[in-house]
FIKOL-947571 format. One line per field, with one value per residue (C-alpha): residue in three letters; x, y, z. Coordinates in nm, 4 decimals. Each point is the difference from the previous one (the first is absolute). Layout:
<recs>
code	[ALA  ...] $
px	[X  ...] $
py	[Y  ...] $
pz	[Z  ...] $
</recs>
This chain:
<recs>
code	[MET  ASN  ASN  LYS  ASN  ILE  PHE  LYS  PHE  ALA  CYS  ILE  LEU  PHE  THR  ALA  ALA  SER  LEU  CYS  PHE  LEU  SER  CYS  ASN  SER  THR  SER  GLN  GLU  SER  LYS  ARG  GLU  GLN  ILE  THR  PHE  ASP  TYR  THR  GLN  GLU  ASP  ALA  LYS  LYS  ALA  GLU  ILE  ASP  ARG  ILE  LYS  LYS  LEU  MET  SER  SER  LYS  PRO  ALA  GLU  ALA  LEU  TRP  ARG  ALA  LYS  LEU  VAL  ASN  ASP  GLU  THR  ILE  ILE  ASP  ILE  THR  SER  LYS  ALA  LEU  ARG  ASP  PHE  CYS  ILE  ALA  SER  LEU  ASP  GLN  LYS  ASP  TYR  GLN  GLU  LEU  TYR  PHE  ALA  TYR  SER  SER  LEU  CYS  ALA  ALA  GLY  TYR  GLU  GLN  LEU  ALA  ASN  GLU  VAL  ILE  SER  LYS  THR  GLU  LEU  GLU  GLY  LEU  TYR  LEU  LYS  GLN  ILE  PRO  GLY  TYR  GLY  ILE  LYS  LYS  SER  GLU  VAL  PRO  MET  LYS  ASN  ILE  SER  GLN  CYS  ILE  ALA  GLY  THR  VAL  THR  VAL  TRP  VAL  ASP  LEU  GLY  ILE  LYS  VAL  HIS  GLY  GLY  MET  GLY  TYR  ALA  ASP  ARG  VAL  ILE  GLY  SER  GLY  PHE  PHE  ILE  ASP  GLU  ARG  GLY  TYR  LEU  ILE  THR  ASN  HIS  HIS  VAL  ILE  ALA  ASP  VAL  VAL  ASP  PRO  LYS  TYR  GLU  GLY  TYR  GLY  LYS  VAL  TYR  ILE  LYS  LEU  ALA  GLY  ASP  GLU  GLU  ASN  ARG  ILE  PRO  ALA  LYS  ILE  ILE  GLY  TRP  ASP  LYS  THR  HIS  ASP  LEU  ALA  LEU  LEU  LYS  THR  GLU  VAL  LYS  PRO  PRO  TYR  VAL  PHE  SER  LEU  GLY  SER  SER  SER  ASP  LEU  LYS  SER  GLY  ASP  ARG  VAL  TYR  ALA  ILE  GLY  SER  PRO  LEU  GLY  LEU  GLU  SER  THR  LEU  THR  SER  GLY  VAL  VAL  SER  SER  THR  ASN  ARG  LYS  ILE  PHE  THR  THR  GLY  SER  VAL  LEU  GLN  ILE  ASP  ALA  SER  VAL  ASN  SER  GLY  ASN  SER  GLY  GLY  PRO  CYS  ILE  ASP  SER  ASN  GLY  ASN  VAL  GLN  ALA  VAL  VAL  PHE  ALA  GLY  ILE  PRO  ARG  TYR  GLN  GLY  LEU  ASN  PHE  ALA  ILE  PRO  VAL  GLU  TYR  LEU  LYS  GLN  GLU  LEU  PRO  ILE  LEU  TYR  TYR  GLY  GLY  LEU  ARG  ASN  ALA  ALA  TRP  LEU  GLY  GLY  TYR  GLY  LYS  THR  TYR  LYS  VAL  SER  ASN  ARG  GLN  ALA  GLY  LEU  GLU  VAL  GLN  TYR  PHE  VAL  PRO  SER  SER  ALA  PHE  ALA  ARG  ALA  GLY  ILE  LYS  THR  GLY  ASP  VAL  ILE  THR  SER  ILE  ASP  GLY  LYS  VAL  VAL  ASN  SER  LEU  GLU  ASP  ILE  GLN  ASN  ILE  LEU  ARG  THR  TYR  VAL  PRO  GLU  THR  ILE  VAL  LYS  CYS  SER  TYR  LEU  ASP  SER  GLU  LYS  GLN  LYS  ARG  ASN  CYS  LEU  LEU  TYR  LEU  THR  GLU  ARG  PRO  VAL  SER  PRO  GLY  TYR  TYR  PHE  TYR  GLN  ASN  ASP  THR  ILE  GLN  ASN  SER  PHE  LEU  ALA  LEU  TYR  GLY  ILE  SER  LEU  VAL  PRO  SER  SER  THR  SER  ASN  SER  ARG  THR  TYR  LEU  ILE  THR  LYS  VAL  LEU  ASN  GLY  SER  VAL  ALA  ASP  GLU  ALA  GLY  PHE  SER  GLU  ASN  ASP  PRO  VAL  THR  ILE  GLY  LYS  ILE  GLN  PHE  ASN  ASP  GLU  LYS  SER  GLN  MET  TYR  THR  GLU  PHE  ALA  VAL  LYS  ARG  ARG  LYS  LYS  GLY  TYR  LEU  ASP  VAL  SER  ILE  GLY  LEU  PRO  SER  ASN  LEU  ASP  GLY  PRO  ASN  TYR  PHE] $
px	[0.8159  0.3089  0.1073  0.2547  -0.2642  -0.2525  0.2503  0.0938  -0.3647  -0.0860  0.2627  -0.1097  -0.3672  0.0630  -0.2302  -0.2733  0.0390  -0.0237  -0.3533  -0.1005  0.1263  -0.1369  0.2231  0.1350  0.1731  0.3037  0.1755  -0.1131  0.1967  0.3160  -0.1874  -0.0852  0.1778  0.3303  0.0169  -0.1030  0.2004  -0.2087  0.1686  -0.1890  0.2878  -0.1403  -0.2629  -0.2227  -0.0044  -0.0503  -0.2912  -0.1652  0.0286  -0.1483  -0.2920  -0.0484  0.0185  -0.2686  -0.2285  0.0595  -0.0618  -0.3782  -0.0053  0.3400  0.1263  0.2719  0.1510  -0.0132  0.1896  0.2513  0.0696  0.0303  0.2703  0.1918  -0.0357  0.1119  -0.1821  -0.1032  -0.3205  -0.1500  0.1069  -0.1734  -0.3175  -0.0035  0.0807  -0.2937  -0.2212  0.0867  -0.0743  -0.3372  -0.0625  0.0701  -0.2459  -0.2654  0.0603  -0.0385  -0.3211  -0.1206  0.1238  0.2001  0.2679  0.1915  0.0367  0.1010  0.2452  0.1969  -0.0227  0.1273  0.2783  0.0962  0.0266  0.2150  0.2339  0.0487  0.0987  -0.3131  -0.0989  -0.0906  -0.2677  -0.1255  -0.0340  -0.2211  -0.2538  0.0392  0.2657  0.1576  -0.1230  -0.3603  0.0278  0.1214  -0.2884  -0.2608  0.1554  0.0560  -0.2645  -0.2771  0.2311  -0.1128  0.2808  0.1455  -0.2009  -0.3245  -0.0143  -0.0447  -0.2599  0.1405  -0.0499  0.2807  0.1458  0.0084  0.0896  0.0863  -0.3459  -0.1585  0.1489  -0.2155  -0.2997  0.1780  0.0310  -0.2635  -0.0711  -0.0042  -0.2610  0.0040  -0.3085  0.0571  -0.3470  -0.0565  0.2667  -0.1197  0.2080  -0.1091  -0.3448  -0.0453  0.0037  0.2264  0.0336  0.3212  0.1581  0.3368  0.0674  0.2808  0.0844  0.0217  0.0614  -0.1225  0.2567  -0.2484  -0.3171  -0.1733  -0.0158  0.3184  0.1543  0.2955  0.0014  0.1967  -0.0513  -0.0177  -0.3115  -0.2096  0.2009  -0.2953  -0.2214  0.2573  0.1083  -0.1162  0.0123  -0.2360  -0.3509  -0.1823  -0.1912  0.2075  -0.0929  0.2241  -0.1262  0.1615  -0.1038  0.0948  0.1790  -0.2507  -0.2969  -0.0241  -0.3531  0.0190  0.1834  0.0856  0.0598  0.3551  0.1226  0.3278  0.1892  0.3500  0.2157  0.3618  0.0731  0.3810  0.0023  -0.3221  -0.1984  -0.3427  -0.1952  -0.3724  -0.2556  -0.3202  -0.2682  0.0379  0.1898  0.2676  0.0015  0.3874  0.2435  0.3533  0.3144  0.2661  0.3360  0.3356  0.1723  0.3256  0.1356  -0.1395  0.2681  -0.0164  -0.1261  -0.2464  -0.3335  -0.2952  -0.3748  -0.2114  -0.3895  -0.2320  -0.2569  0.1935  -0.2400  -0.2766  0.0484  -0.0449  0.2066  0.2867  0.3168  0.3336  0.3474  0.3467  0.3258  0.1536  0.1960  0.1608  -0.0296  0.1420  -0.1730  0.0125  -0.3610  -0.1279  0.1353  0.0641  0.1115  0.0569  -0.2692  -0.0175  -0.0001  -0.1861  -0.0846  -0.3303  -0.2583  -0.1616  -0.2485  -0.2367  -0.2250  0.2737  0.0819  -0.0300  0.0005  0.2333  0.3276  0.0590  0.2449  -0.0754  -0.1023  -0.2695  0.1743  -0.0278  0.3558  -0.1083  -0.3002  -0.0198  -0.0193  0.1191  0.0536  0.1259  -0.2466  0.2453  0.2717  -0.0984  0.1400  0.0967  -0.2176  0.0448  -0.1077  0.0304  0.1964  -0.2200  0.2440  -0.1224  -0.3566  0.0756  0.1708  -0.2925  -0.2855  -0.0004  -0.0233  -0.2371  -0.2482  -0.0328  -0.1459  0.0124  0.3003  0.3359  0.2295  0.3605  0.2658  0.3352  0.3096  0.0387  0.3312  0.1707  0.2882  0.1250  0.1313  0.3337  0.2495  0.3272  0.2126  -0.3034  -0.2162  -0.3064  0.0523  -0.2639  -0.1712  0.2104  -0.1993  0.0767  -0.2405  -0.2735  -0.2503  0.0315  -0.1852  -0.0341  0.0491  0.3608  0.0799  -0.1462  0.1640  0.3437  0.0591  0.2039  0.0350  0.2449  -0.1140  -0.0946  -0.3251  0.0492  -0.3129  -0.3543  -0.1761  0.2433  -0.0663  0.3176  0.0460  0.2378  -0.1496  -0.2406  -0.2485  0.0313  -0.1086  -0.2956  -0.1245  0.0400  -0.1827  -0.2802  -0.1090  -0.0260  -0.2442  0.0802  0.0255  0.2092  0.3239  0.2869  0.3501  0.2688  0.3688  0.2406  0.3605  0.1373  0.2744  0.2601  -0.1788  -0.0800  -0.3363  -0.2543  -0.3607  -0.2939  -0.3752  -0.1905  -0.3503  -0.1960  -0.2316  -0.2229  0.1636  -0.0860  -0.1661  0.3203  0.2954  0.2230  -0.2342  -0.0132  0.3736  -0.0167  -0.2636  0.1790  0.3760  0.2325  0.0851  0.3633  -0.0992  -0.2951  0.1511  0.2158  -0.3084  -0.1846  0.2792  0.3007  0.2201  0.1482  0.0202  0.1823  -0.0742  0.2560  -0.1106  -0.0914  -0.1994  -0.2017  -0.1630  -0.0789  0.3759  0.1752  0.2951  -0.0591  0.1990  -0.1416  -0.1930  -0.1757  0.0807  -0.3040  -0.1873  -0.1906  0.3132  0.2472  -0.1918  -0.0052  0.3813  0.0310  0.3118  0.1778  0.1145  -0.2456  -0.1358  -0.3700  -0.2854  -0.3641  -0.2593  -0.3793  -0.1411  -0.3293  -0.2263  -0.2862  -0.3395  0.0417  0.3372  0.1411  0.2574  0.2157  0.1760  0.2978  0.1980  0.3740  0.2771  0.3187  0.3616  0.0904  0.3618  -0.0314  -0.0719  0.2808  -0.2270  -0.2169  -0.3095  -0.3075  -0.3614  -0.2056  -0.3420  -0.0253  -0.2945  0.0103  -0.2581  -0.1107  -0.0562  0.1777  0.1427  0.2876  -0.2379  -0.0784] $
py	[-1.4853  0.1497  0.3759  -0.0449  -0.1862  0.2800  0.2561  -0.1905  -0.0701  0.3752  0.1053  -0.2426  0.0984  0.3744  0.0996  -0.2293  0.0902  0.3703  -0.0335  -0.1219  0.3264  0.3420  0.2662  0.2502  0.3100  0.0287  0.3003  0.2013  -0.2136  0.2263  0.2905  -0.1616  0.0909  -0.1465  -0.1422  0.2680  0.1191  0.1771  0.2948  0.1521  0.2350  0.2294  0.2193  0.0136  -0.3871  -0.0350  0.2520  -0.1764  -0.3324  0.1237  0.1408  -0.3323  -0.1718  0.2218  -0.1050  -0.3766  0.0027  -0.0523  -0.2664  -0.1684  0.0722  -0.2681  0.1217  0.3553  -0.1095  -0.1859  0.2997  0.2210  -0.2206  0.0261  0.3700  0.0078  0.3025  -0.0389  0.2058  -0.1991  -0.3177  0.0770  0.0910  -0.3119  -0.2448  0.1343  -0.0087  -0.3840  -0.0467  0.1497  -0.2183  -0.2937  0.1311  0.0320  -0.3520  -0.1360  0.1760  -0.1323  -0.3493  0.0015  -0.2175  -0.0455  0.3786  0.0323  -0.2884  0.1458  0.3596  -0.1019  -0.2072  0.3138  0.2183  -0.2512  -0.0461  0.3839  0.0002  0.1072  -0.2982  0.2352  0.1804  -0.3468  -0.1345  0.2988  -0.1501  -0.3772  -0.2329  -0.2268  -0.3210  0.1308  0.0898  -0.3255  -0.1678  0.2164  -0.0340  -0.3724  -0.1467  0.0141  -0.1259  -0.3572  -0.2461  0.2195  0.0948  -0.1782  -0.3433  -0.2884  -0.2727  -0.2808  -0.2890  -0.2453  -0.1253  -0.3922  -0.0410  0.1943  -0.0671  0.1784  0.3357  -0.0311  0.1404  0.3327  0.0537  0.1491  0.0376  0.3686  0.0597  0.3342  0.0562  0.2497  -0.0363  -0.0940  0.0100  0.0269  -0.1807  -0.0723  0.1073  -0.2310  0.0759  -0.1953  0.0039  0.1995  -0.1166  -0.0374  -0.2965  0.0033  -0.1247  0.1571  -0.0861  0.1281  0.1750  0.1330  -0.1293  0.3226  -0.1070  0.1578  -0.1909  0.0295  -0.0322  0.1216  0.3484  -0.1268  -0.2114  0.3078  0.2489  0.0954  0.0877  0.2451  0.1412  0.3741  -0.0499  -0.3017  0.1193  -0.3396  -0.1815  -0.1609  -0.2032  -0.2052  -0.3168  -0.2981  -0.3612  -0.1834  -0.3299  -0.2833  0.2276  0.0354  0.1489  0.3186  0.3044  0.2412  0.3716  0.1245  0.3563  0.1038  0.1883  0.0632  -0.1044  0.0209  -0.0300  -0.0280  -0.2879  -0.1587  -0.0158  0.1043  -0.0190  -0.0754  -0.0367  -0.2037  -0.0076  -0.3578  -0.1768  -0.2090  -0.3694  0.0058  0.2882  -0.0380  0.1191  0.1973  -0.1652  0.1215  -0.0500  0.1454  -0.3541  -0.1833  -0.1643  -0.1981  -0.3560  0.0861  -0.1558  0.2189  -0.0420  0.2162  0.0286  0.1717  -0.0487  -0.0817  0.0344  0.0536  -0.3587  0.1186  -0.1210  -0.1407  -0.0839  -0.0583  -0.0621  0.0742  0.1596  0.3410  0.0149  0.3416  0.2926  0.2712  0.0399  0.3661  0.0327  0.2709  0.3703  0.0283  -0.3243  -0.3798  -0.2676  -0.3712  -0.2592  -0.3113  -0.3370  -0.0575  -0.0220  0.3409  0.0838  0.2833  0.0587  -0.0654  0.3581  0.1478  -0.3447  -0.0723  -0.1866  -0.1641  -0.2069  -0.3381  0.1923  0.1735  0.3427  0.2268  0.0238  0.1837  0.1025  -0.1737  0.2444  -0.1617  -0.3033  -0.0477  -0.2558  -0.1178  -0.0737  -0.2493  0.0568  0.3662  0.1832  0.3019  0.1474  0.3193  -0.0418  0.0451  0.2511  0.2424  -0.0642  0.0723  0.3271  0.1087  -0.0942  0.3058  0.2157  -0.2085  -0.0030  0.3753  -0.0378  0.1033  -0.0129  -0.0553  0.2573  -0.1162  0.2318  0.0732  0.2418  0.0629  -0.1943  -0.2818  -0.2258  -0.3400  -0.1993  0.1350  -0.2771  0.0004  -0.3134  -0.1711  0.0943  0.1949  0.3367  0.2451  0.1384  0.2222  0.2964  -0.0114  0.2553  0.2167  0.2362  0.3746  0.1596  -0.3489  -0.0393  -0.1079  0.3212  0.2349  -0.1947  0.0215  -0.3708  -0.0477  -0.2850  -0.2664  0.0525  -0.3193  -0.0196  -0.2057  0.0415  0.1615  0.1024  -0.2242  -0.3036  -0.1354  0.0089  -0.2595  -0.0432  0.1159  -0.2407  0.1298  0.3555  -0.1363  -0.2066  0.3339  0.2061  -0.2549  0.0857  0.3755  0.2308  0.2906  0.3513  -0.1345  0.1194  -0.2570  0.0202  -0.1164  -0.0983  -0.0341  -0.0024  0.2751  -0.0267  0.0016  -0.2745  0.2326  -0.0606  0.2756  0.0437  0.1758  0.0110  -0.1163  0.0411  -0.2918  0.0760  -0.2000  -0.2562  0.0737  -0.2757  0.0090  0.1048  -0.0014  0.2018  0.2446  0.0275  0.0623  0.2699  0.1828  0.0031  0.0084  -0.2924  0.0686  -0.0913  -0.2147  -0.2713  -0.1057  -0.1573  -0.0882  -0.1501  -0.0137  0.2456  0.3322  0.2524  0.3289  0.2278  -0.0465  0.2476  0.3709  -0.0622  -0.3111  0.0071  -0.3690  -0.1156  -0.1026  -0.1981  -0.2951  0.0436  -0.2899  -0.3159  -0.1719  -0.3797  -0.2001  0.2897  0.0051  0.1896  -0.2417  -0.3026  0.1705  0.0412  0.3702  0.1103  0.3081  0.2769  -0.1368  0.2902  -0.0264  0.1903  -0.0334  -0.0370  -0.0424  -0.0828  -0.1761  -0.1379  -0.2625  0.1140  -0.0849  0.1798  -0.3103  -0.0452  0.2283  -0.0711  0.2046  0.0303  0.0175  0.0633  -0.0983  -0.0583  -0.2932  0.0034  -0.3851  -0.0270  0.2149  0.3129  -0.1476  0.1937  -0.1856  0.0903  -0.1811  0.0355  -0.0841  -0.0736  0.0879  -0.0717  0.3173  -0.1550  -0.2639  -0.0620  0.2418  0.2983  0.1033] $
pz	[-1.8050  0.1473  -0.0230  -0.2805  -0.2163  0.0607  -0.1074  -0.3193  -0.0742  0.0469  -0.2357  -0.2790  0.0255  0.0637  -0.2809  0.1023  0.3696  -0.0684  -0.1016  0.3446  0.1624  0.0132  -0.1538  0.2779  -0.0713  0.1966  -0.1320  0.2898  0.2377  -0.0448  0.1161  0.3389  0.3112  0.1240  0.3427  0.2612  0.2807  0.2796  0.1551  0.2703  0.1133  -0.2702  0.1478  -0.2903  -0.0372  0.3724  0.0003  -0.3064  0.1697  0.3262  -0.1968  -0.1550  0.3397  0.1422  -0.2832  0.0743  0.3577  -0.0244  -0.2684  0.0515  0.3466  -0.0021  -0.3297  0.1441  0.3037  -0.2109  -0.2207  0.3098  0.1540  -0.3459  0.0115  0.3453  0.1183  0.3755  -0.0464  -0.2816  0.1572  0.3179  -0.1830  -0.2229  0.2761  0.2071  -0.3135  -0.0334  0.3725  -0.0550  -0.2947  0.2216  0.2650  -0.2758  -0.1398  0.3500  0.0544  -0.3254  0.0763  -0.3165  0.1443  -0.3245  -0.0663  0.3720  -0.0062  -0.2955  0.1035  0.3445  -0.1634  -0.2060  0.3195  0.1638  -0.2912  -0.0154  0.3565  0.1838  0.2002  0.2924  -0.2210  -0.1200  0.3562  0.0880  -0.2269  0.0903  0.1108  -0.2455  0.1707  0.0139  -0.3755  -0.1093  0.1974  -0.1742  -0.3425  0.0009  0.2189  -0.2628  -0.2737  -0.1243  0.0652  0.2615  0.3095  -0.0265  0.1585  -0.2479  0.0292  0.2120  -0.2441  0.0586  -0.3240  -0.0104  -0.3569  -0.3074  -0.1668  0.2815  -0.1240  -0.3028  0.2070  0.0265  -0.3770  -0.2397  -0.3617  -0.0997  -0.2634  -0.1959  -0.1939  -0.2868  -0.1510  -0.3598  -0.2842  -0.3644  -0.2514  -0.3640  0.0779  0.2935  0.3606  0.2513  0.3811  0.0664  0.3201  0.1758  0.2380  0.2493  0.3456  0.3517  0.3695  0.3295  0.2225  0.2657  0.1923  -0.1041  -0.3513  -0.1565  -0.2786  -0.2456  -0.3709  -0.3044  -0.1415  -0.3462  0.1024  0.0901  -0.2280  -0.2255  0.2972  0.1324  -0.3334  -0.0292  -0.3822  0.0095  -0.0885  0.0171  0.2723  0.2624  0.3342  0.2134  0.1791  0.1707  0.0444  0.3182  -0.0358  -0.0125  -0.0901  -0.3713  -0.0168  0.2037  -0.1138  0.2883  -0.0914  0.0993  0.0222  -0.1190  0.2663  -0.1275  -0.3046  -0.1155  -0.3778  0.0637  0.2156  -0.1406  0.3275  0.1209  0.3265  -0.0169  0.2838  0.0243  0.2700  0.0916  0.2769  -0.1709  0.0765  0.0198  0.0215  -0.1287  0.1992  -0.1823  0.0190  -0.1148  -0.3392  0.1194  0.0817  -0.2990  -0.2133  -0.3166  0.0510  0.2750  -0.0189  -0.0711  -0.0681  -0.2239  0.0451  -0.2389  -0.2820  -0.3287  -0.2979  0.2528  0.1703  0.3604  0.2924  -0.1960  0.2033  -0.1745  0.1442  -0.1126  0.1060  -0.0171  -0.3130  0.0567  0.2479  -0.2114  -0.3281  -0.1212  -0.1363  0.1967  -0.0397  0.3757  0.1221  -0.0510  -0.0157  0.0698  -0.2786  0.0994  -0.1894  0.1662  -0.2793  -0.0625  -0.2763  -0.0972  0.3008  0.2651  0.0102  0.3455  0.1864  0.2835  -0.0217  0.3452  0.1902  0.1671  0.3151  -0.1969  0.0177  -0.3111  -0.1528  -0.3227  -0.2298  -0.3297  -0.2873  -0.3202  -0.1980  -0.3392  -0.1611  -0.2709  0.2389  0.2606  0.3440  -0.0750  0.2582  0.2178  0.3331  0.1943  0.3274  0.3108  0.1256  -0.2641  0.1039  0.3748  -0.1035  -0.2161  0.2310  0.2238  -0.3067  -0.1899  0.3003  0.0089  -0.3572  -0.3588  -0.2494  0.1777  -0.1462  0.0350  0.1441  -0.1610  0.0106  -0.3677  -0.0419  -0.1882  0.1345  0.0968  0.2931  0.1259  0.0778  0.1903  -0.0465  -0.1378  0.2959  -0.0209  0.1718  -0.1178  -0.3046  -0.2311  -0.1465  -0.3802  -0.1144  0.1284  -0.1701  0.0482  0.2748  0.1741  0.3724  -0.0689  -0.1883  0.2620  0.2880  -0.1498  -0.0767  -0.3144  -0.2536  0.1457  0.3596  0.1792  0.2144  0.3020  0.2088  -0.0314  0.3347  0.1857  -0.2117  -0.1525  -0.3821  -0.1295  -0.3385  -0.2669  0.1284  0.3572  -0.1097  -0.1909  0.3058  0.2133  -0.2588  -0.0112  0.3523  -0.0560  -0.1814  -0.2144  0.1724  0.2950  0.1278  0.0724  0.1441  -0.2285  0.0941  -0.2905  -0.0926  -0.2245  -0.2700  0.2682  0.1855  0.2910  0.1757  -0.0368  0.0802  -0.1578  -0.0309  -0.3041  -0.0998  -0.1695  -0.2893  -0.2228  -0.2258  -0.3704  -0.1986  -0.2325  0.1940  -0.3184  -0.1955  0.2839  -0.0059  -0.3654  0.0287  0.2887  -0.1052  -0.2976  -0.2264  0.1268  0.3517  -0.0153  -0.2376  0.3048  0.1375  -0.3174  -0.1877  0.2336  -0.1664  0.1273  -0.2815  -0.0676  -0.3179  -0.2548  -0.2800  -0.0019  -0.3270  0.0789  0.3505  -0.0360  -0.0222  0.3117  0.1125  0.2551  0.3123  0.1993  -0.0380  0.2788  0.0251  -0.1050  -0.1427  -0.3357  -0.1582  0.1536  -0.1521  -0.3274  -0.0026  0.0788  0.1718  0.1330  -0.2490  -0.2766  -0.1913  -0.0267  -0.1680  0.1464  -0.2686  0.0328  0.3374  0.0057  0.2946  0.0076  0.0923  0.3696  0.0168  0.1620  -0.2748  -0.2252  -0.3130  -0.1056  -0.3322  0.0600  -0.2513  0.1835  -0.0875  0.2213  0.1135  0.0482  -0.3578  -0.1329  0.0019  -0.2632  -0.0659  0.1308  0.0106  0.2571  0.1578  0.3779  0.2275  0.3617  0.2749  0.1966  0.3228  0.2142  0.3490  -0.0653  0.0193  0.3569] $
</recs>
């Protein structure tokens, strides 16, 4: 169903749809703060910020240094830069190479390469950080591939035992079956997060144990340990204490195009060691919130999740994660580039928290050529607000990596963890190149809901519905005038236009805070200013949030 049909359907079934949402009191939105400007030339503001920085130094040294650079006080900058260097030394002593890697990166981004090199050289650090990563530094087993079917030996059935489920007074074995594949001779393997999701869910109170079955061995279940997992990209890294009979090499999905031949291996419906073939149907399906996935027509069914999608040379091109049973040939896979970006972070264990900047935007184009990322909105007190970036500015690089598009910045952010300083180059409103430092924080589960919670309706609805608003009544704080409508946005699809008067009614959210539903009373200029009441849904996450 396309967007326009969704909107029509939502309007017709407004009353019924409302029952599915939790009521949310939004009258307090008008009391929320406007966009903040940080002026550290005022002594009281500067002193308060320095006091805050001193409190942050022990727990968040990178943030302390970033804030010190913004305040631009040499004394506090010297103290915080040395505090971050000392944190690097402690991380090296503890062999916490991931903490060391990103703290080192933060020091260099802030301009203190010399302090960083007092701890360790960049070459030595990269060696320590990457050499243990499965799929990176460890030498793979040298089993030459003679034919595609030989690759089956490197796949496994992932078996998640969740104990007994009681239904209708009867007990049933509760289990999840998925697929996986070895990427390292030490027993590391990849599967989907959703296959092992119950076991790592802190809210899950039942029994849970993960096993694997090797290809060709239907009897023995081998215990597997969950090392790291990522909900956003549906990936998980497991480890078993067996020597794999075959180890896959990670290829590259960057050159894949529609029509290329691929093979999927997995355990559909528990039928182990099943190999199917097909072609890449599309390389740019916007299903994930932070990137595109592959659409393939190789047969995929329940149980294939987590299996490899390989090329004719046996190299992994993607990780199968979804098929739509009622639509044959409509299947999806995660590009292997995402897996390679994630592996260093997954290896160091636990839940992978995604990094973000607190903004919303789109690809900026010049003469139909991608030329950066236009910042259309950012939440108050975000890194953008503190660093002086304004809406309409165009990001062109992060830490020296070129940003030509929205997808570029998502690819870059995927390689970082929260609490890291990065350099940013951007073009201001006059298209003059400027530089600043930004600080990455943890991406909220629902970015749109975070915007709504931390800003006014007037500001946040630019990201949430694609409309820029200004108050138009002194007696009704919920009445606005639309000053801008973003092309392709929810409001644009609904027929809103500039200079339409609009009144915001009830705002509701579903339980997961992944969608919102807003009542609008609007006089649409395109309809001769005819009064229209309409209820519009909006997804609160997507690739435009970064």
